[in-house]
C-alpha positions in Angstrom: -158.7 97.4 20.5 -159.0 99.4 17.3 -157.8 97.5 14.2 -157.2 99.5 11.1 -157.7 96.5 8.8 -158.7 92.9 8.7 -155.1 92.0 8.1 -153.9 93.6 11.4 -156.8 91.8 13.2 -155.8 88.4 11.8 -152.1 89.0 12.7 -152.9 90.1 16.2 -154.8 86.9 17.0 -152.3 84.7 15.0 -155.1 83.4 12.7 -153.6 84.7 9.5 -151.9 81.8 7.5 -148.2 82.3 6.6 -145.9 80.3 4.4 -143.1 78.3 6.0 -139.9 79.7 4.4 -136.2 79.0 4.8 -134.3 81.4 2.7 -135.7 81.3 -0.9 -137.4 77.9 -0.6 -141.0 77.6 0.6 -141.7 74.5 2.6 -145.2 73.0 2.4 -148.5 74.9 2.4 -149.5 77.9 4.4 -150.4 77.2 8.0 -151.9 79.1 11.0 -149.6 79.6 14.0 -149.8 77.2 16.9 -150.2 80.3 19.1 -153.5 81.1 17.4 -156.3 82.4 19.7 -158.4 79.2 19.6 -161.7 80.7 20.8 -161.5 83.6 18.3 -160.6 81.1 15.5 -163.6 79.0 16.4 -166.0 81.9 16.4 -164.8 83.1 13.0 -165.0 79.6 11.6 -168.6 79.1 12.8 -169.6 82.5 11.4 -168.1 81.6 8.0 -169.9 78.3 8.0 -173.2 79.9 8.9 -172.7 82.5 6.1 -172.0 79.8 3.5 -175.1 77.8 4.5 -177.4 80.8 4.3 -178.9 81.9 1.0 -177.1 84.9 -0.5 -173.8 86.2 -1.8 -171.5 84.1 0.4 -173.2 80.8 -0.6 -173.0 81.7 -4.3 -169.3 82.7 -3.9 -168.5 79.5 -2.0 -170.1 77.3 -4.6 
């Protein structure tokens, strides 16, 4: 697959958080779809955690 942006990648795997809306009201905080690709979500989570623990830009940004 060729994704033109990170947004299209996140939407394809259902890992992009979206608001719960009913008309003009927003209900609760943003959530990821229950249809999310669980293995892909796990890989991305572990990669993010490794980046935060390592020394560098990501750790500084996280802190």
